[in-house]
C-alpha positions in Angstrom: -0.1 -0.1 0.0 1.4 3.5 -0.4 0.4 6.1 2.0 1.0 9.9 1.6 1.7 12.2 4.6 0.5 15.7 4.9 1.5 17.3 8.2 -0.1 20.6 7.4 -2.8 20.4 4.7 -5.7 23.2 4.1 -8.7 23.9 2.4 -7.7 25.7 -0.6 -10.4 27.9 -1.6 -10.3 29.5 -5.1 -12.1 32.8 -6.2 -11.9 33.5 -9.7 -12.7 37.2 -11.0 -11.9 39.0 -13.8 -9.7 41.9 -12.1 -8.7 43.0 -8.9 -10.5 46.7 -8.6 -8.9 48.6 -5.2 -11.2 50.6 -3.1 -14.3 49.2 -4.9 -16.5 45.8 -4.6 -14.8 42.8 -6.3 -17.5 40.5 -7.8 -16.9 36.5 -7.7 -17.2 35.2 -10.7 -16.7 31.4 -9.3 -15.9 29.8 -6.2 -14.4 26.3 -5.3 -13.2 24.4 -2.6 -10.4 21.5 -2.7 -8.7 19.7 -0.6 -4.9 21.3 -0.4 -1.4 19.9 0.2 1.5 18.5 -1.2 0.7 15.0 -0.1 -2.9 15.0 -0.8 -2.2 16.2 -4.3 -0.1 13.1 -4.6 -2.8 11.0 -3.3 -5.2 12.8 -5.8 -3.1 11.9 -8.6 -2.5 8.4 -7.8 -6.2 7.9 -7.6 -6.6 9.6 -11.1 -4.1 6.8 -12.2 -5.9 4.0 -10.4 -3.2 3.4 -8.0 -4.6 2.4 -4.6 -3.4 5.0 -1.8 -4.4 6.3 1.6 -3.6 9.6 3.1 -2.3 10.4 6.5 -1.7 13.6 8.6 -3.5 16.1 10.7 -7.1 17.3 10.6 -9.3 19.1 12.8 -12.3 21.3 13.3 -15.2 21.5 10.7 -12.4 22.5 7.9 -10.8 19.0 8.5 -14.1 17.5 8.2 -14.6 19.4 5.1 -11.7 18.3 4.0 -12.1 14.7 4.5 -15.6 14.7 3.0 -14.1 15.9 -0.2 -11.3 13.3 -0.6 -13.9 10.8 0.5 -15.8 12.0 -3.0 -13.0 11.6 -4.8 -12.4 8.2 -3.8 -9.5 8.7 -1.6 -9.3 6.8 1.6 -8.3 8.7 4.6 -6.6 7.7 8.0 -5.8 11.3 9.2 -5.1 12.0 12.9 -7.7 14.2 14.6 -6.4 17.1 16.1 -8.4 20.0 18.3 -7.4 23.1 16.3 -9.0 23.9 13.3 -7.3 22.9 9.9 -6.2 26.2 7.7 -7.5 27.4 4.9 -5.9 29.1 2.2 -7.0 31.4 -0.7 -6.5 31.1 -4.3 -7.4 34.0 -6.5 -7.7 33.2 -9.9 -7.7 36.6 -12.1 -8.7 36.2 -15.5 -7.7 39.3 -16.9 -3.7 38.3 -17.6 -4.2 35.0 -16.5 -2.6 35.3 -12.8 -3.2 33.7 -9.8 -2.5 35.1 -6.0 -2.2 32.7 -3.2 -2.9 33.8 0.2 -1.2 30.7 2.2 -2.1 30.3 6.3 0.3 28.8 8.3 -1.7 26.0 9.8 -3.0 24.5 12.9 -0.8 23.7 16.2 -0.3 20.2 16.9 -0.2 19.3 20.8 2.3 16.6 22.2 -0.7 14.0 22.7 -1.8 14.2 19.2 1.8 14.1 17.8 2.4 10.9 19.5 -1.2 9.5 18.1 0.4 9.9 14.8 3.6 8.3 15.3 1.9 5.2 16.8 -0.3 4.9 13.7 3.2 5.6 11.6 5.3 2.7 13.7 2.1 0.4 13.1 2.0 0.7 8.9 3.3 -2.8 8.7 1.4 -3.3 4.7 3.5 0.3 3.7 5.2 -0.3 0.6 5.7 3.5 -0.2 5.3 6.4 2.4 5.4 10.1 0.9 6.3 12.9 3.1 5.4 16.1 1.7 4.8 19.8 2.4 5.7 22.1 5.1 5.2 21.6 9.1 2.2 23.0 11.2 3.8 25.4 13.2 5.7 24.6 16.5 6.7 21.2 15.2 10.6 20.6 14.8 11.9 19.9 11.3 13.5 16.7 12.9 10.0 15.1 12.9 10.5 14.3 9.3 13.8 12.6 9.9 12.1 10.6 12.7 8.9 9.7 10.6 11.1 8.6 7.6 13.1 6.3 10.1 10.0 4.8 11.4 9.0 4.2 8.0 11.8 2.5 6.9 11.8 0.3 10.1 8.6 -1.2 8.8 10.4 -2.2 5.3 8.8 0.7 3.2 10.2 3.0 0.5 10.1 6.3 1.7 10.1 9.8 -0.7 10.8 13.3 0.8 9.3 16.5 -0.9 9.6 19.7 1.2 12.2 22.6 1.4 14.3 24.4 3.6 15.5 23.1 7.0 12.4 20.4 6.7 14.4 19.0 4.0 17.7 19.6 5.2 17.1 18.2 8.5 14.5 15.5 6.7 17.4 14.1 4.7 19.4 13.0 8.0 16.8 10.3 8.1 18.1 9.0 4.8 14.6 8.9 2.6 15.3 6.7 -0.4 13.9 9.3 -3.0 13.7 13.4 -2.6 12.6 15.7 -5.5 13.6 19.1 -5.0 13.0 22.0 -7.7 16.0 24.1 -8.8 15.5 26.4 -6.1 14.8 24.0 -3.5 18.2 22.3 -4.5 19.9 26.0 -4.4 19.0 26.4 -0.9 19.7 22.7 0.1 23.3 23.4 -1.2 23.5 26.8 -0.3 24.2 28.7 -3.4 22.2 29.3 -6.6 22.1 26.8 -9.5 21.2 27.6 -12.7 23.7 26.0 -15.0 22.9 22.4 -16.2 26.4 21.2 -15.2 25.9 22.7 -11.9 22.6 21.2 -11.2 23.8 17.7 -12.3 26.9 18.1 -10.0 24.5 19.3 -6.8 22.5 16.3 -7.4 25.3 14.0 -7.6 26.5 15.2 -4.5 23.3 15.0 -2.6 23.0 11.1 -3.9 26.7 10.5 -2.5 24.9 11.5 1.1 23.2 8.4 0.7 20.2 9.3 -1.2 19.5 6.6 -3.4 17.4 8.3 -6.0 17.5 12.1 -6.4 15.3 14.1 -8.8 15.3 17.5 -9.6 12.1 19.1 -11.4 13.4 22.0 -13.6 10.2 23.3 -14.8 9.8 23.4 -18.8 13.6 22.2 -19.0 12.5 18.7 -17.6 13.4 16.6 -14.9 16.8 15.5 -13.8 17.3 11.8 -12.2 20.6 10.9 -10.6 21.0 7.4 -9.3 23.8 5.0 -8.8 23.9 3.8 -12.2 22.0 6.5 -14.3 22.4 10.1 -14.6 19.7 11.4 -17.1 17.2 14.4 -18.0 13.6 13.9 -19.0 12.5 16.7 -21.4 8.8 17.4 -21.4 6.8 18.5 -24.8 6.0 21.9 -25.4 2.4 22.6 -24.1 0.0 25.5 -23.3 0.9 26.2 -19.6 -2.1 27.4 -17.6 -0.9 27.0 -14.2 1.9 25.3 -12.4 0.2 24.4 -9.0 0.4 21.0 -8.1 2.9 20.0 -10.7 5.3 18.8 -8.6 3.1 16.7 -6.6 1.6 15.1 -9.6 5.2 14.0 -10.9 5.7 12.5 -7.3 2.7 10.4 -8.1 4.0 10.0 -11.7 7.2 8.3 -10.6 5.5 6.5 -7.8 2.9 4.9 -10.2 5.4 3.6 -12.6 7.3 1.9 -9.8 4.3 0.2 -8.8 4.0 -1.0 -12.2 7.6 -2.5 -12.1 8.5 -0.2 -14.6 12.3 0.5 -15.0 13.5 4.1 -13.4 13.6 5.5 -16.7 10.0 4.9 -17.7 9.0 6.1 -13.6 10.9 9.3 -14.6 8.9 9.5 -18.0 5.7 8.9 -16.1 6.7 11.8 -13.9 7.2 14.4 -16.4 4.2 13.5 -18.3 2.2 14.1 -15.2 3.6 17.1 -14.0 3.6 18.6 -17.6 -0.6 17.4 -17.9 -1.2 19.3 -14.5 0.1 22.6 -15.9 -2.5 22.5 -18.5 -5.7 22.4 -16.2 -7.1 25.4 -14.7 -7.0 26.3 -11.4 -5.8 24.0 -8.6 -7.2 21.1 -11.1 -4.9 18.0 -11.2 -4.0 15.8 -14.3 -5.9 12.7 -15.1 -4.9 9.3 -16.3 -5.9 9.9 -19.8 -3.9 13.3 -20.1 -0.9 11.9 -18.7 -0.9 8.8 -21.0 -1.5 11.3 -24.1 2.1 12.8 -22.9 4.2 9.9 -22.4 5.5 9.1 -25.7 6.3 12.5 -26.1 8.7 12.8 -23.1 12.1 12.5 -24.0 15.0 11.2 -22.3 18.9 11.3 -22.9 21.6 10.4 -20.7 23.9 12.8 -19.3 
C-alpha cells in the first residue's frame, strides 16, 4: 500500500474574478473548494492513475471534516489523525485578466504533544506500507526533526520513503536517509547553499546529494524537464511543449507519476517518463485541478530522455 503524509493540509478556496479593483467591490465569478496539501495532491493523482493509496496527516475542526469529505467523494481513502485546532484555509485568487493567480497561504493549526504521539503510533504500525511519501510544510511549532524521525519509523517497517519539502525541513529530513527526494532548482539551491543555474552545476549538486546516501535524486526544472541521479544513471527527461495554464500541483503530480511507474514495476527511466508526463499534464489544467490518467498517457510518448 502507498501512504501519503500531509502534516499541514489546507482547504484551498479558489475565488475567480475578472480583475482586482482596489477600493471598490470585487465581484466573484466562480468559487470552488479543494482539499489542499502536497501529499494530498499526490494521493489525488495516484487515484486518477488507478493506484490504491491512503492519505495520512492531521485534520481538525469543521474545515478538517470538509477536507475529508471532499477526499472521500474523490475516492481517496483517509486515515488522518484528528486534532483539536482548526485546519487552515488557503485563499487562491484566480484573475482572468492577464491569467494570473495570487495565493494567500495560512500558517496552519498547532499540534499538541498527545496528537503528535498518536500520529507516530499510527506510523509505526503501518506494517503493510510499500511507499510512504512525506510532502510539504510542517504545522507551526513542529520541529523539522519530525520528518527525519518519521522517515526512520517508515524504513523500520520496510517502506520505501519519498521526501518532498523545502528549506530546513528538507535539510534535517535528509538525516533520516529517505530513499528518494524531489527538490526543484530553487529548493536544491537552498539545500546546497548557493544559486544553481547551469545544467552542469545542477547535475553536480544532485550527484553530491546522492553521494550523501539518497538513492534517487529527482530535480524538477520546469519546462527544462526533470533530472534523475541514481547509482547507475544520470539522465534528463524533457517534456513536450504545452500551453501552460498554471503550475500549482505540478511537482506533486510528478511525484505521483514516478511512484505509479514504480508500483507498475517499470524501469526507473520509464517511471521518470511518467513523472514528467504527469507534471506536464497538470500545468495544462485550470485552477487547482490536477492531471487525469488520460492526459498523462497522451503525453508519455512525447517525453524525451537522454543520458548526461
